[in-house]
N, C-alpha and C positions, 0 to 999 in steps of 0.2 A: 703653792703646794711646796712641801718641803723638800720634794724629789725633784724640784728645779731650781732649788736656790743654794746659794753657797755663801757663807760669811765672809766679809772682808776685813771684819775687826772683831774684836772681843764682843760678846753679846750674851743676853740674859735669854734663856730659853723657858718657857713655860709649859708644863706638861699638865693635860686634862685628863685628872683622874676620874673619870666618869664611866659608868657601865656602858654607855652609848659608845664610848670609844675603844671598848674593848672587841678586838677582832672577831667575828663571828666563825671566820674561817681563816686559820694560821697560814702565813706565807710560806712558801718552799722554792726552793732552786732546783731545777730541773732541764736537762739537755730537750730540746726539740728540733725536728726537721721541717725545712720549708716544704708545704704540701701544694699550694698553688697559689695565684695572685689573681686578682680581679680588679680592673678600673671601676671606681665609683662616680667621680668627676674628672675634669680634667686635669687635675691636680692630685687628686687623692687615689691611692691604691690599697685596697683590702688584700692583706695578707694572712694566709691561713697556716699555721703551724700545728705540728702534730706531736703530741706528748705520748708517752709508754703508759700513763696514769690519767684517770678521769680528771676532766677539766672543772674544778671546783672553785667558783666565785658567786659573788651576788651582781645580777645586772646593775651598772653604773661604776663599777670598779675598774682599776686598771692593773697593771704589771710592769715590771721593769725588763727590758730586753737587752741583754748582753749580747754583742755580735764580735766574732773573734777575739774576744776576750781583752777589748780595748774600748769599743763603743758601748755606752749607756745611757738608754733614753727612756722615758715613760710614757706608755699609751695604754688608751683603754679599750677593753674588749667591747668588740660590736655584736658578739654571739651570745649565745645563753649557755650556761654551764651545761655540760654534758657528759657522758660515761665513755665516750669514744674519744677524750683527749684532745679535741680541736679546740683551738683557740685562735681567735680572728680578731684582727687589728687594722684600722683605718688609719693610714698613714698621709699625711699631707706633704708634698715636695717643697722643701725649703731651700731657696737659693744657695748654692755653696754648702748645704748641709751635708755633712760626712754620713750620717746614719740614712738619710732620704737619699743621696745620690747612689750609695751602695745597695738598696733595696730597690730603686727603680732601675739599676742596671741588671739585665737578665743573668749576664755571666758572673757578675760578682755576687749577686744573692744565691746563684745555684751554689757557689762554693763556700759561702759563709757558714760558720760555725755559729750556733745560736743556742742561747739560755734564756729561760724564763723565771723571773723570780717574782711570785705574787700568789694572792692578789693582794691589794691594797687599796685604802681610799674608804671614807664615810659617806660619800654623796651617791649612796646607791638607793636602789627601790625600796620602799618602806610599804609596809601594810597598812596604810591608814585609810580612813573612811572616805576622805575626800576626793574628788574627780582630780584629774592630773594634766598639768602643763609641761610639755617638754620643750625648751629653748636650744637650739644648736647653731653654732657658728663656727665655721673652719672645721678642722679634725675634732671639735668637740662634738660632731655627728655621731661618732661612733658609741659614746655611753648613753645618748639620748636615743638611739636605735636600740641598744640592749634595754633599756628600761622599759620603752613601748613593747618590746617582744616579750619582755618579762610579764607585764601586765596581762598581755595575751593569753599566757600560759599559766598564770597564777590563779587557783579556784576562789583564793579569797579576794579576788580584785576582779572577777568576772562580770560586774557590772558597771565597772569604772570606765568613764569615758576620758579619752585624751586628746587635747589639743597639743599639735604638733608645730611649733614655730621654727622655720629655718631661715637664717639671715646669710646672705653673702652680698659681694660687691655687684656681681653680674649676673645674669641667668645661667652662663656655664656652671657657676660655683653651687647651683641648688638641685636638689633630687627632683624628679618629676613626681607627681602624684601617683601613678603606677607603680614606681619603685617603691615607694614608701609603703603603699597598701600591700603589694606583694611581700614585702620583707617583714612587716609588722603583723599581718593576718588579724587586724583588728577589726576589720569589717566596718559596720557603721558606727562603731564606738570612735572612730578615728576622724577627726578635722584637722585639715593640713593647710598652714597658711605660710607659704614661701614670701620672702621679701628681700628686694635688692636696695643697697643703699647707694649706687652710683649709676643705675641704668634704669630707665623708664620702659618698661614692657607691660602691654596690654594683659589684662588678666592678673598680673602680678602686683602686689602691693609694693609700694616704695618708700623708703625712709628707714630709721633705724629701728632695729627689731623691738627694742624696748618700747618705743612709741607706737609699733604696729600693735604689739600685745594690749597696751592700755586702750586704744582704739577700738581693738575688737572685743575686749572683755569687761573693761572698764570697773564698775563697781562690783560685778561678779569675781574679780580677782580673790576677793577675802575667801572664796569659798575653794579654793585650789590649794594644792601641794605642787610646790614648783620646783622642777629641776632644770639647771643649765648648765652648758659647759661651753667653753670657746675663749677667744681672747680675752685677757683681763679687763679692757675698757667696756666689752660688751656684758661682761658678767658683773662688774661693778655698776652699771647703769641699769641693769634688772634689780641687783639689789636694791637700789637708789629707789626704783620705782616702786618695787614689792612694800618698802618701809614707808613710804609716802601713801600706799594705799592702805595703811594699818596691818599689814600682814605679819604675823610674828616670824621671828628668826628660824624658830623649829619647822616652820613650814617651808624654808628655802634650802634647797640643797645644791651645792656647786663645787665643782674644782676649777681652778684657774689652769688654762693652758697657755705656754709659752713659746 
């Protein structure tokens, strides 16, 4: 992601002059106030911010958060666009992270001056005829939740089924099925497959999430639109798996989170 990269030497930048890369919603910068926070897992906090204007974005997009005019980070929205001006972000605590230490500290976050700049990103929900796979790892959970929620409310996708794969090291990194069903409201259209890579748990698949996806869906993968977000190694492995299965690049949508 360009928002997470900084050149260390002279470089050549290629610009994709393609209609698909034209922003459907122009980003803007605006002040917001902290409304409330909600723990999601042991190390992920959902932060709700209130703006004075409607929250306009497409599920799967992200925004830049400025805090105290000095800290700048990119986070994906976990909620849906709305007229009330509510922006929700799921933020994973990073050891010694300046932004996360501030937001996880009640006093510091209450005193913070916050601005939003967005939306950005092309790995957002598409109105395609294929059923959907969402793959989340770490704080990549936020955009995948937004996409699943977007499927639930989009009349053009009212018959689409969603396979939601959530990978973590341990069980405490994962959502429960009840949490996911309550938040997405997809009903019987939702299939949830959690997986742990470092812990063996009864009833939860073990292994890397790209291997789990391949085991569960196999040759059916070609039929799906794939959305994924999470650590770069996870996203790269999923992209390689999809290519090996013969899935065209245009059916794979992702942003890498560092």
